[in-house]
Backbone bond lengths (Angstrom), bond angles and torsions (degrees), N, CA, C in turn:
res aa  C-N    CA-C-N  psi(-1)  N-CA   C-N-CA  omega(-1)  CA-C   N-CA-C  phi
1 M - - - 1.455 - - 1.522 107.81 -
2 Y 1.301 118.91 -134.70 1.447 123.65 -177.74 1.516 109.37 -102.42
3 G 1.346 117.11 122.93 1.450 121.10 -179.04 1.515 112.23 -64.35
4 G 1.343 116.85 138.21 1.457 122.13 176.26 1.511 114.82 67.08
5 M 1.317 117.84 25.76 1.466 121.01 -175.40 1.529 112.77 -103.57
6 S 1.329 118.03 15.19 1.465 119.50 -175.08 1.521 112.34 -60.04
7 H 1.339 118.05 -34.68 1.467 119.87 177.88 1.523 111.43 -68.60
8 V 1.315 116.98 -32.05 1.465 120.80 177.57 1.527 109.19 -70.12
9 I 1.314 116.33 -43.78 1.459 120.65 179.02 1.523 110.27 -61.74
10 A 1.325 116.82 -41.97 1.467 120.72 178.21 1.530 110.44 -62.53
11 S 1.312 117.48 -38.80 1.472 121.19 178.31 1.516 111.52 -65.97
12 I 1.308 116.46 -41.04 1.464 120.59 179.01 1.524 109.80 -65.11
13 K 1.324 117.00 -43.41 1.468 120.21 178.45 1.523 110.49 -63.07
14 L 1.313 117.49 -41.30 1.464 120.79 178.51 1.527 110.50 -62.57
15 S 1.327 116.72 -42.27 1.465 120.42 177.46 1.521 110.89 -60.53
16 Y 1.320 116.46 -42.22 1.465 120.82 177.88 1.525 110.57 -63.67
17 D 1.321 116.49 -46.29 1.465 120.85 -178.63 1.524 112.43 -60.56
18 F 1.326 117.07 -30.34 1.454 121.10 -178.05 1.528 114.15 -89.68
19 L 1.332 117.43 1.73 1.462 118.86 172.60 1.520 107.59 -62.42
20 E 1.325 116.16 135.91 1.458 120.66 -168.82 1.521 115.19 -69.65
21 T 1.314 118.11 -35.37 1.464 118.76 -174.23 1.525 111.44 -122.78
22 S 1.306 114.81 153.09 1.466 119.74 175.97 1.527 110.21 -66.33
23 R 1.322 117.09 -28.11 1.467 120.66 178.17 1.525 111.01 -66.03
24 T 1.321 116.64 -40.42 1.469 120.48 178.14 1.526 109.84 -68.16
25 K 1.328 116.65 -39.05 1.468 120.03 176.59 1.524 110.39 -61.81
26 L 1.326 116.80 -41.07 1.457 120.32 179.17 1.529 111.02 -65.23
27 C 1.311 117.16 -38.42 1.464 121.16 176.42 1.533 109.97 -60.66
28 F 1.328 116.38 -42.80 1.469 121.53 176.05 1.530 109.64 -58.42
29 L 1.332 116.85 -46.20 1.461 120.70 -178.05 1.523 111.96 -65.64
30 F 1.328 117.64 -34.50 1.465 119.93 174.27 1.526 110.07 -58.54
31 C 1.315 116.71 -42.38 1.468 120.82 -177.99 1.522 111.83 -67.29
32 V 1.335 117.02 -29.23 1.466 121.31 177.78 1.526 110.66 -64.95
33 L 1.323 117.38 -27.23 1.459 121.73 -176.86 1.526 113.34 -64.48
34 F 1.309 116.79 -23.67 1.458 120.61 -174.94 1.522 111.38 -85.13
35 T 1.316 115.24 154.55 1.458 120.42 -178.18 1.526 111.21 -67.71
36 E 1.300 114.48 162.58 1.460 121.38 179.72 1.532 110.88 -55.33
37 D 1.321 115.61 136.89 1.465 124.21 178.44 1.530 114.02 64.58
38 H 1.323 116.89 17.25 1.462 120.58 178.49 1.528 110.01 -76.18
39 K 1.299 116.48 137.70 1.466 121.67 174.96 1.527 107.54 -87.08
40 V 1.332 115.21 103.99 1.460 121.38 -176.75 1.523 108.06 -84.64
41 T 1.327 116.33 113.42 1.462 119.30 -176.85 1.527 110.88 -80.03
42 M 1.316 114.70 152.44 1.460 120.52 177.83 1.523 110.96 -62.56
43 D 1.323 117.42 -34.99 1.464 120.35 179.76 1.523 111.55 -63.76
44 V 1.324 117.16 -40.73 1.461 120.68 177.88 1.523 110.00 -67.59
45 L 1.327 117.01 -45.06 1.464 120.41 179.29 1.519 111.94 -61.46
46 V 1.320 117.55 -41.39 1.464 119.72 179.99 1.534 109.91 -64.11
47 G 1.327 117.52 -34.53 1.455 120.59 176.59 1.521 112.61 -63.81
48 Y 1.330 116.31 -47.03 1.469 120.28 177.18 1.522 111.11 -62.13
49 A 1.323 116.06 -47.06 1.465 120.85 -176.99 1.525 111.46 -63.69
50 M 1.334 117.20 -41.09 1.466 120.15 177.67 1.524 110.38 -65.95
51 G 1.323 116.29 -39.21 1.455 120.51 178.81 1.519 112.84 -61.57
52 E 1.309 116.40 -33.32 1.464 121.59 179.36 1.523 112.45 -91.99
53 G 1.317 116.98 -3.53 1.460 120.46 179.94 1.516 113.52 69.13
54 S 1.313 116.31 28.91 1.469 119.63 -175.21 1.528 113.95 -97.24
55 L 1.332 116.87 12.19 1.461 119.28 178.98 1.521 112.09 -104.16
56 G 1.313 116.39 7.27 1.456 119.94 178.15 1.520 111.40 80.75
57 E 1.313 113.93 -168.55 1.466 121.04 179.54 1.520 109.04 -80.68
58 V 1.316 116.28 97.92 1.459 120.81 179.82 1.522 109.18 -119.80
59 E 1.313 115.00 148.06 1.461 119.83 179.70 1.519 112.75 -109.34
60 T 1.335 116.33 -18.75 1.463 119.60 -178.85 1.514 110.19 -130.91
61 L 1.311 114.87 159.50 1.457 120.26 176.04 1.526 110.55 -63.75
62 S 1.313 116.50 -33.25 1.462 120.81 177.99 1.533 111.07 -62.49
63 E 1.329 117.11 -42.68 1.465 120.86 176.69 1.526 110.60 -63.50
64 A 1.328 116.32 -41.36 1.466 120.93 179.37 1.520 110.39 -61.48
65 R 1.330 116.09 -45.05 1.470 119.55 178.82 1.525 111.51 -63.93
66 G 1.328 116.66 -37.84 1.461 120.24 177.76 1.518 111.80 -62.33
67 N 1.336 117.04 -43.84 1.465 120.75 177.43 1.523 111.41 -64.12
68 L 1.339 116.29 -40.41 1.456 120.45 178.22 1.526 110.30 -62.97
69 H 1.321 117.00 -43.87 1.468 119.87 -179.24 1.531 111.45 -61.13
70 M 1.329 117.17 -35.04 1.471 119.14 176.66 1.527 111.19 -63.88
71 M 1.335 116.44 -42.12 1.467 119.63 178.59 1.523 111.10 -66.73
72 V 1.318 116.18 -44.46 1.467 120.31 -179.95 1.523 110.25 -63.48
73 D 1.324 117.80 -41.81 1.468 120.35 178.04 1.520 111.12 -60.61
74 T 1.328 117.24 -37.97 1.466 120.94 176.08 1.520 110.24 -62.31
75 L 1.323 117.08 -44.05 1.463 120.85 -179.74 1.521 112.09 -68.41
76 V 1.314 117.16 -35.10 1.465 120.43 177.46 1.526 109.58 -68.69
77 S 1.331 117.28 -45.18 1.470 119.85 -177.31 1.524 112.32 -69.44
78 S 1.343 117.07 -26.36 1.462 118.96 178.78 1.527 112.45 -92.01
79 G 1.329 117.59 -7.11 1.453 120.28 169.24 1.513 119.97 112.45
80 P 1.335 121.44 -27.94 1.470 118.75 -175.03 1.521 115.25 -66.05
81 L 1.333 117.00 -26.92 1.463 120.39 179.60 1.513 110.42 -115.88
82 V 1.314 114.33 153.51 1.462 122.14 176.16 1.519 106.95 -123.28
83 K 1.330 116.88 131.64 1.466 119.97 176.88 1.514 109.72 -70.17
84 G 1.317 114.40 147.15 1.452 119.97 178.03 1.518 111.28 -78.13
85 D 1.311 115.51 -172.34 1.465 121.51 -179.74 1.519 111.97 -63.33
86 D 1.311 116.19 -24.11 1.458 120.34 174.93 1.526 108.12 -131.60
87 E 1.302 117.72 177.62 1.464 122.24 -176.87 1.529 112.43 -74.88
88 G 1.325 117.63 -1.57 1.452 121.14 -172.79 1.513 116.09 -80.48
89 Y 1.332 118.01 -13.17 1.456 118.59 -178.35 1.522 111.69 -153.29
90 V 1.337 114.02 164.07 1.463 122.10 173.41 1.520 107.40 -131.29
91 M 1.318 115.06 164.57 1.460 121.26 176.43 1.518 108.65 -135.75
92 M 1.328 115.61 154.19 1.452 121.03 176.10 1.522 108.15 -110.53
93 H 1.329 115.57 133.75 1.462 119.71 178.12 1.524 109.04 -61.69
94 D 1.330 117.19 141.73 1.459 120.58 -175.68 1.529 112.81 -61.32
95 I 1.319 118.80 -33.43 1.467 120.26 178.65 1.524 110.33 -67.49
96 V 1.327 116.94 -40.66 1.466 120.89 177.91 1.525 109.43 -62.53
97 R 1.303 116.47 -45.66 1.465 120.89 -179.61 1.522 110.93 -63.31
98 D 1.323 116.61 -46.73 1.465 120.49 -179.62 1.526 111.75 -62.31
99 A 1.322 116.98 -34.91 1.465 120.40 178.51 1.517 111.29 -73.41
100 A 1.317 117.71 -31.98 1.462 121.62 -175.94 1.524 112.85 -79.67
101 I 1.309 118.49 -31.71 1.468 121.33 -173.73 1.534 112.82 -57.50
102 P 1.331 120.83 -49.04 1.472 118.44 179.86 1.532 112.75 -60.42
103 S 1.303 117.01 -38.43 1.459 120.99 179.72 1.522 110.71 -66.33
104 V 1.314 116.92 -43.17 1.463 121.41 178.54 1.526 109.57 -63.02
105 W 1.309 116.72 -45.37 1.455 121.21 -179.56 1.525 110.53 -60.35
106 T 1.324 117.62 -44.26 1.459 121.95 178.01 1.531 110.82 -59.43
107 N 1.320 117.14 -44.20 1.466 120.94 179.47 1.523 111.76 -63.83
108 V 1.319 117.29 -40.07 1.463 121.61 179.45 1.522 110.06 -64.83
109 V 1.318 116.48 -48.09 1.456 120.30 -179.80 1.524 110.70 -61.45
110 N 1.334 117.00 -44.65 1.469 120.27 179.05 1.508 111.85 -61.75
111 S 1.336 117.41 -40.34 1.467 119.37 -177.96 1.530 111.12 -71.95
112 L 1.316 117.60 -27.82 1.462 120.04 -179.48 1.529 113.61 -83.94
113 F 1.327 115.84 -35.30 1.459 118.81 -169.83 1.516 115.59 -116.00
114 L 1.303 118.67 -8.05 1.468 119.74 -178.58 1.502 111.87 -113.25
């Protein structure tokens, strides 16, 4: 990964830990799934979030998108995500993604095997 970046990784983990809701954390983890420099569209994110039931009790797609936008805005304002040139997509900085992948992998392995 990046040499001498342990303080950056610790900062990213702290930022993740301080996200207020598990739904926002899950939205962050969805974004980690995409390749470096990928433009993650809101339509794709809403599909993942709806599939996991992380958008709350919604009756319309419009409500689902509104809930997603609140989570994405939280992630943008706290730093892990960057809004694209238009409101249609977000991107994750490669350092944030690289720091998050080992932690996500550890959590997946622990939940499957422990």
